[in-house]
N, C-alpha and C positions, 0 to 999 in steps of 0.2 A: 504493500500499499504506500509506500515512499514513491512510488513513479506518479501518484495522483498530484502532487504539488508542483511537480517537474513538467507536466503536460500544459497547464494554462500558459506557461511561459514559453513553451514550444509553439502553441496555438499562435501567442504574438508575433513571435518571428515570424511563422507561416503568412499570418494575415498581413504584416507590414511588408513582407516579399511580393505578395500578390498585388499590394497597392503599389509598390514599386514598379513591377513589371506592368500593370496598366497604367501609370503615367508615363513610362518610357515609350509605350504602344500610342498613347495620346500624343506623345512629343513627336514622334515620327511621322504620324497622319498629319498634323498640324505642319511639320516642316514639308511633306510632300505637296501639300495644298498650298502654301505659299510660293512654294517651286513653281507650280502648274501657274500661279496667277500671274507670277512674273513674266513667264515662258509667253504668255497671252499678251500681256501688254508690251512686251518687246517686239513680238511679233506684229503687233497692231500697229508701233510707232515705225517700224521698218516699211510696213506697206504703205503707210501715210507718205513717207519720206521718199518712195521709190516711184510713188505717184500711180499706182495702179489704177486704170480707168476702168470703169464699169461701165460696158457698152450692152445695150439692150437688144436681144432679138437680131443677132446679124449685124449690128454696128448702123442701125438706120437713124440713131438718135446719139446726138454728140454736143456738148456744150463747147462752144467756140470762145466764150469769154464773158466777163463779167465786170461789173463795176458798182462799189457801195456808192451809196447818194443818201445813205443817213445812219442811223444806228442799227436799225433793223431790216432797212430798204436796200434793195439791189436791183441793178438793171441787168438781164443777162440775155446773152444771144445763143439760141438753141439751134442747131441745124437738124432738122427732120427730113431726110432724103435729100432733094435739091433745093429746099427753102429754108430761109433764116426765118425764125421767129424772135422778134425783140420783145421780151416778157418783162415785167414790172413784178417783183416778188418782195412781198413785205407783208407784216401783219397777219400771217396765215392764209394770204390770198396769193393768187397768182393771176395776173392781168395781161392780156395781149396788147402790147402797144404799136407794134408795127409788123408786116410782113413783107418779106422779099425775096428774090430767087438769091440762091448762094452764088458767090461769085466763082469764077473760072479759077482752077487751081494754080496757075501760072501767070506770070507777068501782072501788066497793069490792065484792071478789066473795068466795064462799066456794067451797070444791070439796068439794061434799057436805056431809060431817058435818066437813070440814076448817077450818084457820083461815082468817080474813079478810085479805085482801090487799087494800091499796090501790093504785090505778094508780100512784102515784110512789113505791112502797116500790122499794127497790134490793134487791140478791141478799141483803146481809147480814140485812136487816130479815125479808124472806121466809124465809129459812133459820132465823133465829131462831124465828120465829112457828111454822114447821113443827116443829122441834125441839120447842118449847115444848108444842105440839099433841099430838105423838107420845108423849110422857113423859107425856101425861095430865092436866098442869098447867094447859091451857087449854080443857078440855071442857066444861064447866059454866058458860059465860061468864066465866070469869075470865082 
């Protein structure tokens, strides 16, 4: 009967060993989860930096350019097949501002009676030319 006083102490050692194993398992699980979250964040940052363009259904839709005109408002040019749509985006709404044929891919081009765009023109230059043309300032060769 001398074994009975030793057995409660032995149970304490076993219980504390089980708790230690449980904490080690929890720590490993937390570390693995943290590693997975870090991998996802790094992969997301790399994809944004590389600039992976998402094109829908065979590449018929493409964002040509955009400019911020306020805190939450933007003007965006979207090419849908052979047409450019000038869209106003802001406040949870998208409004079509203008529609014009997409310019030819090379050289200086005109869109019918529209403004002339050079191949290297950026969005801001093209937008300024389109505004100038639409306001009547650029129609008679000026």
